[in-house]
C-alpha atoms as a printed R data frame, in Angstrom:
    type eleno elety resid chain resno       x       y       z
1   ATOM     1    CA   MET     A     1 146.750 111.038  77.286
2   ATOM     2    CA   LEU     A     2 146.753 107.128  77.418
3   ATOM     3    CA   GLU     A     3 147.930 107.480  81.010
4   ATOM     4    CA   ARG     A     4 145.104 109.737  81.704
5   ATOM     5    CA   SER     A     5 142.497 107.560  79.939
6   ATOM     6    CA   CYS     A     6 143.730 104.607  82.115
7   ATOM     7    CA   ILE     A     7 143.321 106.494  85.320
8   ATOM     8    CA   ILE     A     8 139.573 107.689  84.317
9   ATOM     9    CA   HIS     A     9 138.525 104.120  83.373
10  ATOM    10    CA   SER     A    10 140.015 102.732  86.675
11  ATOM    11    CA   MET     A    11 138.042 105.307  88.598
12  ATOM    12    CA   ASN     A    12 134.881 104.292  86.977
13  ATOM    13    CA   LYS     A    13 135.575 100.798  87.983
14  ATOM    14    CA   LEU     A    14 135.056 101.013  91.674
15  ATOM    15    CA   SER     A    15 135.692  98.101  94.075
16  ATOM    16    CA   ASN     A    16 132.848  97.223  96.482
17  ATOM    17    CA   GLU     A    17 135.040  98.720  99.067
18  ATOM    18    CA   LYS     A    18 135.426 101.848  97.361
19  ATOM    19    CA   ARG     A    19 131.731 102.032  96.515
20  ATOM    20    CA   SER     A    20 130.809 101.521 100.395
21  ATOM    21    CA   GLN     A    21 133.188 104.601 101.203
22  ATOM    22    CA   VAL     A    22 131.394 106.570  98.663
23  ATOM    23    CA   VAL     A    23 127.940 105.708  99.766
24  ATOM    24    CA   ALA     A    24 129.045 106.060 103.375
25  ATOM    25    CA   ALA     A    25 130.256 109.484 102.666
26  ATOM    26    CA   LEU     A    26 127.191 110.624 100.828
27  ATOM    27    CA   VAL     A    27 124.673 109.452 103.700
28  ATOM    28    CA   GLU     A    28 126.659 111.218 106.241
29  ATOM    29    CA   GLY     A    29 125.938 114.632 104.746
30  ATOM    30    CA   ASN     A    30 128.894 115.149 102.429
31  ATOM    31    CA   SER     A    31 128.632 116.911  99.314
32  ATOM    32    CA   ILE     A    32 129.523 115.240  95.915
33  ATOM    33    CA   ARG     A    33 132.845 117.258  95.658
34  ATOM    34    CA   ALA     A    34 133.722 116.629  99.215
35  ATOM    35    CA   THR     A    35 133.020 112.828  98.603
36  ATOM    36    CA   CYS     A    36 135.390 112.906  95.756
37  ATOM    37    CA   ARG     A    37 138.136 114.613  97.754
38  ATOM    38    CA   MET     A    38 137.578 112.043 100.710
39  ATOM    39    CA   THR     A    39 137.624 108.806  98.467
40  ATOM    40    CA   GLY     A    40 139.627 109.720  95.412
41  ATOM    41    CA   ALA     A    41 136.590 108.881  93.142
42  ATOM    42    CA   ALA     A    42 135.778 110.934  90.066
43  ATOM    43    CA   LYS     A    43 132.712 113.356  90.055
44  ATOM    44    CA   GLY     A    44 131.087 111.585  87.262
45  ATOM    45    CA   THR     A    45 131.683 108.098  88.868
46  ATOM    46    CA   VAL     A    46 130.146 109.396  92.239
47  ATOM    47    CA   LEU     A    47 127.150 110.806  90.368
48  ATOM    48    CA   ARG     A    48 126.490 107.534  88.482
49  ATOM    49    CA   LEU     A    49 126.961 105.430  91.620
50  ATOM    50    CA   LEU     A    50 124.357 107.804  93.309
51  ATOM    51    CA   ALA     A    51 121.974 107.305  90.388
52  ATOM    52    CA   GLU     A    52 122.515 103.322  90.394
53  ATOM    53    CA   VAL     A    53 122.101 102.882  94.280
54  ATOM    54    CA   GLY     A    54 119.474 105.505  94.586
55  ATOM    55    CA   GLN     A    55 117.439 103.816  92.054
56  ATOM    56    CA   ALA     A    56 117.846 100.490  93.601
57  ATOM    57    CA   CYS     A    57 116.987 101.784  97.146
58  ATOM    58    CA   ALA     A    58 113.707 103.457  95.746
59  ATOM    59    CA   GLU     A    59 112.789 100.165  94.079
60  ATOM    60    CA   TYR     A    60 113.555  97.936  96.896
61  ATOM    61    CA   GLN     A    61 111.570 100.212  99.535
62  ATOM    62    CA   ASP     A    62 108.784 100.374  97.160
63  ATOM    63    CA   ARG     A    63 108.522  96.502  97.319
64  ATOM    64    CA   VAL     A    64 109.256  95.955 100.892
65  ATOM    65    CA   ILE     A    65 107.554  98.805 102.872
66  ATOM    66    CA   ARG     A    66 103.891  97.326 102.401
67  ATOM    67    CA   ASP     A    67 101.200  96.471 104.874
68  ATOM    68    CA   VAL     A    68 102.733  98.385 107.534
69  ATOM    69    CA   LYS     A    69 100.793  97.933 110.833
70  ATOM    70    CA   SER     A    70 100.937 101.307 112.120
71  ATOM    71    CA   ARG     A    71  98.761 103.221 114.615
72  ATOM    72    CA   ARG     A    72  99.948 107.027 114.350
73  ATOM    73    CA   VAL     A    73 101.235 108.620 111.148
74  ATOM    74    CA   GLN     A    74 102.642 112.121 110.636
75  ATOM    75    CA   CYS     A    75 103.031 113.952 107.383
76  ATOM    76    CA   ASP     A    76 104.756 117.048 106.287
77  ATOM    77    CA   GLU     A    77 106.538 118.596 103.402
78  ATOM    78    CA   ILE     A    78 110.292 120.082 103.479
79  ATOM    79    CA   TRP     A    79 111.336 122.799 100.932
80  ATOM    80    CA   SER     A    80 114.408 122.578  98.634
81  ATOM    81    CA   PHE     A    81 115.402 123.716  95.287
82  ATOM    82    CA   CYS     A    82 116.851 122.508  92.022
83  ATOM    83    CA   TYR     A    83 119.095 124.520  89.602
84  ATOM    84    CA   ALA     A    84 118.137 127.810  91.146
85  ATOM    85    CA   LYS     A    85 115.755 129.369  93.705
86  ATOM    86    CA   GLU     A    86 112.371 130.099  92.279
87  ATOM    87    CA   LYS     A    87 112.946 133.918  92.211
88  ATOM    88    CA   ASN     A    88 116.225 133.391  90.257
89  ATOM    89    CA   VAL     A    89 114.900 131.189  87.666
90  ATOM    90    CA   PRO     A    90 115.662 132.505  84.053
91  ATOM    91    CA   GLU     A    91 112.544 133.688  82.209
92  ATOM    92    CA   LYS     A    92 113.135 131.109  79.523
93  ATOM    93    CA   MET     A    93 113.074 128.217  82.245
94  ATOM    94    CA   ARG     A    94 110.123 129.172  84.118
95  ATOM    95    CA   GLY     A    95 107.600 126.539  84.259
96  ATOM    96    CA   ILE     A    96 109.900 123.672  83.660
97  ATOM    97    CA   PHE     A    97 109.471 120.888  86.296
98  ATOM    98    CA   GLY     A    98 112.534 120.284  88.374
99  ATOM    99    CA   VAL     A    99 113.811 123.932  87.949
100 ATOM   100    CA   GLY     A   100 113.145 126.265  90.945
101 ATOM   101    CA   ASP     A   101 111.410 125.300  94.254
102 ATOM   102    CA   VAL     A   102 110.914 121.557  94.906
103 ATOM   103    CA   TYR     A   103 109.263 119.955  98.005
104 ATOM   104    CA   THR     A   104 109.651 116.621  99.514
105 ATOM   105    CA   TRP     A   105 106.681 115.089 101.210
106 ATOM   106    CA   THR     A   106 107.317 112.801 104.003
107 ATOM   107    CA   ALA     A   107 105.083 110.438 105.999
108 ATOM   108    CA   ILE     A   108 106.596 108.799 109.449
109 ATOM   109    CA   ASP     A   109 105.275 106.231 111.715
110 ATOM   110    CA   ALA     A   110 105.272 107.974 115.110
111 ATOM   111    CA   ASP     A   111 105.901 104.788 117.008
112 ATOM   112    CA   THR     A   112 108.566 102.846 114.847
113 ATOM   113    CA   LYS     A   113 110.032 106.120 113.236
114 ATOM   114    CA   LEU     A   114 109.743 104.275 109.921
115 ATOM   115    CA   ALA     A   115 109.577 106.657 106.804
116 ATOM   116    CA   ILE     A   116 106.714 104.841 105.304
117 ATOM   117    CA   SER     A   117 106.344 107.133 102.045
118 ATOM   118    CA   TRP     A   118 107.805 110.145 100.401
119 ATOM   119    CA   LEU     A   119 107.570 112.051  97.177
120 ATOM   120    CA   VAL     A   120 109.732 114.558  95.555
121 ATOM   121    CA   GLY     A   121 107.783 117.147  93.427
122 ATOM   122    CA   LYS     A   122 105.870 120.488  93.741
123 ATOM   123    CA   ARG     A   123 103.771 121.680  96.602
124 ATOM   124    CA   SER     A   124 100.441 121.265  94.758
125 ATOM   125    CA   ALA     A   125  97.154 119.377  95.130
126 ATOM   126    CA   LYS     A   126  98.369 117.035  92.455
127 ATOM   127    CA   TYR     A   127 101.505 115.848  94.352
128 ATOM   128    CA   ALA     A   128  99.505 115.752  97.688
129 ATOM   129    CA   LYS     A   129  96.940 113.386  96.180
130 ATOM   130    CA   ALA     A   130  99.649 111.105  94.644
131 ATOM   131    CA   PHE     A   131 101.650 111.190  98.192
132 ATOM   132    CA   ILE     A   132  98.718 110.534 100.340
133 ATOM   133    CA   SER     A   133  97.331 107.747  97.912
134 ATOM   134    CA   ASP     A   134 100.799 106.049  98.141
135 ATOM   135    CA   LEU     A   135 100.848 106.258 101.893
136 ATOM   136    CA   ALA     A   136  97.231 104.807 102.072
137 ATOM   137    CA   SER     A   137  98.283 101.913  99.995
138 ATOM   138    CA   ARG     A   138 101.152 100.884 102.312
139 ATOM   139    CA   LEU     A   139  99.140 100.847 105.399
140 ATOM   140    CA   ALA     A   140  97.526  97.627 106.827
141 ATOM   141    CA   ASN     A   141  94.913  98.991 109.124
142 ATOM   142    CA   ARG     A   142  93.376 102.321 110.164
143 ATOM   143    CA   VAL     A   143  95.502 104.970 111.544
144 ATOM   144    CA   GLN     A   144  95.518 108.233 113.255
145 ATOM   145    CA   LEU     A   145  96.823 110.670 110.756
146 ATOM   146    CA   THR     A   146  98.122 114.236 111.582
147 ATOM   147    CA   THR     A   147  99.344 116.789 109.123
148 ATOM   148    CA   ASP     A   148  99.861 120.690 109.092
149 ATOM   149    CA   GLY     A   149  97.065 122.966 108.014
150 ATOM   150    CA   TYR     A   150  98.062 123.050 104.344
151 ATOM   151    CA   LYS     A   151  94.603 122.839 102.586
152 ATOM   152    CA   VAL     A   152  95.514 120.298  99.872
153 ATOM   153    CA   TYR     A   153  95.816 117.584 102.385
154 ATOM   154    CA   LEU     A   154  91.893 117.617 103.039
155 ATOM   155    CA   ASP     A   155  90.838 116.375  99.698
156 ATOM   156    CA   ALA     A   156  93.885 114.068  99.361
157 ATOM   157    CA   VAL     A   157  93.182 112.367 102.577
158 ATOM   158    CA   GLU     A   158  89.504 112.036 101.951
159 ATOM   159    CA   GLY     A   159  90.239 110.634  98.232
160 ATOM   160    CA   ALA     A   160  92.599 108.153  99.615
161 ATOM   161    CA   PHE     A   161  91.029 107.054 102.865
162 ATOM   162    CA   GLY     A   162  87.500 108.010 102.727
163 ATOM   163    CA   CYS     A   163  86.138 107.705 106.123
164 ATOM   164    CA   ASP     A   164  88.491 104.920 107.159
165 ATOM   165    CA   VAL     A   165  90.995 107.283 109.070
166 ATOM   166    CA   ASP     A   166  91.214 109.381 112.246
167 ATOM   167    CA   TYR     A   167  92.518 112.499 110.895
168 ATOM   168    CA   ALA     A   168  93.403 115.836 112.511
169 ATOM   169    CA   THR     A   169  95.480 118.915 111.661
170 ATOM   170    CA   LEU     A   170  97.889 120.831 113.796
171 ATOM   171    CA   VAL     A   171  98.644 124.474 112.997
172 ATOM   172    CA   LYS     A   172 101.475 125.963 114.880
173 ATOM   173    CA   ILE     A   173 101.397 129.710 115.639
174 ATOM   174    CA   TYR     A   174 104.909 131.529 115.303
175 ATOM   175    CA   GLY     A   175 106.080 134.983 116.471
176 ATOM   176    CA   VAL     A   176 108.915 137.106 115.227
177 ATOM   177    CA   ASP     A   177 111.216 139.121 117.459
178 ATOM   178    CA   ARG     A   178 111.551 142.159 115.389
179 ATOM   179    CA   GLU     A   179 114.396 143.594 117.579
180 ATOM   180    CA   ASN     A   180 116.568 140.609 116.977
181 ATOM   181    CA   GLU     A   181 119.168 141.403 113.985
182 ATOM   182    CA   GLU     A   182 119.680 137.572 113.581
183 ATOM   183    CA   VAL     A   183 116.081 136.802 112.982
184 ATOM   184    CA   ARG     A   184 116.525 135.585 109.445
185 ATOM   185    CA   TYR     A   185 118.958 132.921 110.460
186 ATOM   186    CA   SER     A   186 117.136 131.761 113.729
187 ATOM   187    CA   PRO     A   187 113.839 129.746 113.784
188 ATOM   188    CA   PRO     A   188 110.895 131.702 114.997
189 ATOM   189    CA   GLN     A   189 109.500 131.268 118.619
190 ATOM   190    CA   CYS     A   190 106.551 128.762 118.763
191 ATOM   191    CA   LEU     A   191 103.592 130.543 120.466
192 ATOM   192    CA   GLY     A   192 101.257 127.735 120.571
193 ATOM   193    CA   ALA     A   193  99.454 125.272 118.233
194 ATOM   194    CA   GLU     A   194  96.013 124.868 117.104
195 ATOM   195    CA   ALA     A   195  94.731 121.259 116.514
196 ATOM   196    CA   THR     A   196  91.411 120.604 114.548
197 ATOM   197    CA   VAL     A   197  89.784 117.111 114.207
198 ATOM   198    CA   ILE     A   198  88.906 116.651 110.524
199 ATOM   199    CA   MET     A   199  87.261 113.147 110.639
200 ATOM   200    CA   GLY     A   200  86.944 110.157 112.619
201 ATOM   201    CA   GLN     A   201  87.942 110.197 116.227
202 ATOM   202    CA   PRO     A   202  91.656 111.024 116.814
203 ATOM   203    CA   ASP     A   203  93.167 110.977 120.166
204 ATOM   204    CA   PRO     A   204  93.935 114.549 121.226
205 ATOM   205    CA   ALA     A   205  96.945 113.550 122.962
206 ATOM   206    CA   ASN     A   206  98.375 111.940 119.881
207 ATOM   207    CA   ILE     A   207  97.779 114.948 117.433
208 ATOM   208    CA   SER     A   208 101.309 115.846 116.802
209 ATOM   209    CA   THR     A   209 103.740 116.459 113.805
210 ATOM   210    CA   SER     A   210 106.863 116.631 116.050
211 ATOM   211    CA   TYR     A   211 108.493 113.386 114.791
212 ATOM   212    CA   VAL     A   212 108.192 114.201 111.156
213 ATOM   213    CA   GLU     A   213 109.386 117.715 111.642
214 ATOM   214    CA   ARG     A   214 112.417 116.059 113.441
215 ATOM   215    CA   GLN     A   215 112.861 114.107 110.329
216 ATOM   216    CA   ASN     A   216 113.025 117.245 108.404
217 ATOM   217    CA   LEU     A   217 116.108 118.224 110.417
218 ATOM   218    CA   THR     A   218 117.632 114.801 109.864
219 ATOM   219    CA   MET     A   219 117.082 115.162 106.175
220 ATOM   220    CA   ARG     A   220 118.875 118.560 106.314
221 ATOM   221    CA   MET     A   221 121.756 117.200 108.543
222 ATOM   222    CA   SER     A   222 122.237 113.911 106.375
223 ATOM   223    CA   MET     A   223 122.064 115.240 102.810
224 ATOM   224    CA   ARG     A   224 124.113 118.121 101.769
225 ATOM   225    CA   ARG     A   225 121.605 119.066  99.141
226 ATOM   226    CA   PHE     A   226 119.172 120.294 101.740
227 ATOM   227    CA   THR     A   227 121.628 122.506 103.733
228 ATOM   228    CA   ARG     A   228 120.347 126.236 103.682
229 ATOM   229    CA   LEU     A   229 122.238 129.277 102.850
230 ATOM   230    CA   THR     A   230 124.860 127.445 100.794
231 ATOM   231    CA   ASN     A   231 125.445 126.459  97.265
232 ATOM   232    CA   ALA     A   232 125.125 122.825  97.944
233 ATOM   233    CA   PHE     A   233 121.782 122.164  95.949
234 ATOM   234    CA   SER     A   234 120.849 119.861  93.329
235 ATOM   235    CA   LYS     A   235 121.404 120.693  89.733
236 ATOM   236    CA   LYS     A   236 118.855 118.016  88.510
237 ATOM   237    CA   ILE     A   237 115.799 116.791  90.294
238 ATOM   238    CA   GLU     A   238 116.694 113.195  89.187
239 ATOM   239    CA   ASN     A   239 119.720 113.349  91.347
240 ATOM   240    CA   LEU     A   240 117.720 114.859  94.213
241 ATOM   241    CA   ARG     A   241 115.395 111.982  94.028
242 ATOM   242    CA   HIS     A   242 118.187 109.520  94.032
243 ATOM   243    CA   ALA     A   243 119.741 111.227  97.103
244 ATOM   244    CA   VAL     A   244 116.387 111.188  99.009
245 ATOM   245    CA   ALA     A   245 115.861 107.522  98.144
246 ATOM   246    CA   LEU     A   246 119.381 106.751  99.504
247 ATOM   247    CA   HIS     A   247 118.954 108.729 102.472
248 ATOM   248    CA   PHE     A   248 115.580 106.755 103.490
249 ATOM   249    CA   MET     A   249 117.114 103.466 102.799
250 ATOM   250    CA   TYR     A   250 120.055 104.220 105.178
251 ATOM   251    CA   TYR     A   251 117.743 105.834 107.765
252 ATOM   252    CA   ASN     A   252 115.280 102.951 107.833
253 ATOM   253    CA   PHE     A   253 117.673 100.029 107.503
254 ATOM   254    CA   CYS     A   254 121.101 100.905 108.574
255 ATOM   255    CA   ARG     A   255 120.943 103.747 111.229
256 ATOM   256    CA   ILE     A   256 120.087 102.743 114.704
257 ATOM   257    CA   HIS     A   257 117.511 105.190 116.188
258 ATOM   258    CA   GLN     A   258 118.748 106.535 119.630
259 ATOM   259    CA   THR     A   259 115.500 106.167 121.361
260 ATOM   260    CA   LEU     A   260 114.594 102.809 119.873
261 ATOM   261    CA   ARG     A   261 118.040 101.272 119.961
262 ATOM   262    CA   VAL     A   262 117.386  99.469 116.734
263 ATOM   263    CA   THR     A   263 116.642 100.743 113.168
264 ATOM   264    CA   PRO     A   264 113.115 101.891 112.215
265 ATOM   265    CA   ALA     A   265 112.881  98.850 109.696
266 ATOM   266    CA   MET     A   266 113.490  96.385 112.618
267 ATOM   267    CA   GLU     A   267 111.012  98.008 114.958
268 ATOM   268    CA   ALA     A   268 108.569  97.853 112.052
269 ATOM   269    CA   GLY     A   269 109.369  94.049 111.508
270 ATOM   270    CA   LEU     A   270 110.828  94.614 107.952
271 ATOM   271    CA   THR     A   271 114.069  93.161 108.812
272 ATOM   272    CA   ASP     A   272 115.643  91.381 111.766
273 ATOM   273    CA   HIS     A   273 119.112  92.967 111.859
274 ATOM   274    CA   VAL     A   274 120.859  96.217 111.175
275 ATOM   275    CA   TRP     A   275 121.989  96.605 107.716
276 ATOM   276    CA   THR     A   276 125.715  97.495 106.714
277 ATOM   277    CA   VAL     A   277 126.425  99.885 103.922
278 ATOM   278    CA   GLU     A   278 127.730  96.820 101.960
279 ATOM   279    CA   GLU     A   279 124.424  95.322 102.189
280 ATOM   280    CA   LEU     A   280 122.709  98.558 101.172
281 ATOM   281    CA   ILE     A   281 124.678  98.776  97.836
282 ATOM   282    CA   SER     A   282 124.244  95.129  97.115
283 ATOM   283    CA   VAL     A   283 120.493  95.784  96.616
284 ATOM   284    CA   GLN     A   284 119.554  94.956  93.025
285 ATOM   285    CA   SER     A   285 117.551  97.408  90.790
286 ATOM   286    CA   THR     A   286 116.419  97.469  87.141
287 ATOM   287    CA   PRO     A   287 119.179  98.771  84.933
288 ATOM   288    CA   LEU     A   288 119.413 102.515  84.268
289 ATOM   289    CA   ALA     A   289 118.420 103.441  80.676
290 ATOM   290    CA   ALA     A   290 121.229 104.528  78.529
């Protein structure tokens, strides 16, 4: 019993090298259990490290990603779920926040590819307003903004920007091949897109959501919690938020963008070098509550 306690204690005291290995495994799309098998760390230790580093990454980016000089911003929301899919949530747990469908709202700079703002919550007007207000607070100048046709964006954008934005929506029209037996596992065919100018004078050539939709794919590939048709989902919304914050910290500061040849944070002028995972985990945060 004493020997087992010593092993657990040593696992909880991870060296910086081991912490880097754990974080590197997580940001490359590995699950918690796979990370444990790869690094030898205990599951509880990995989850505590995710919470610690995730909170630090969220706080750091909240401080640093300010006064962003952007020209074109694209927004979208991506689905995931916590505990259980909405249709499978037990009756006694229905209505509890963080149980069932969860959406991550994301805003990306179309030029620097910087993830400017994100929010994990419900797909509702309340969260749309909070998300767009946060985005507006981080921008240094007037931008051209594109979202999909979800109606809650309209009031949210007007409330956050007033008339100081060139705003358009882009609604994509999809078809379904009913003769294809694999249709539920394949993306539907895009038949076209309808652009609508909402306010200001957006450039028609720049009305697009392609970059933010590509970011959705990056999220699904880089976070095991977002993988469809598997059991790799978040059990708690707090862990999902930590994972999202860690993902965007790695994406913005550590991962070289193939087109830009630098990281989005470098392209946006937020840093002058490519961060290592060791630098990422050294970011300090407010201590977690006991």
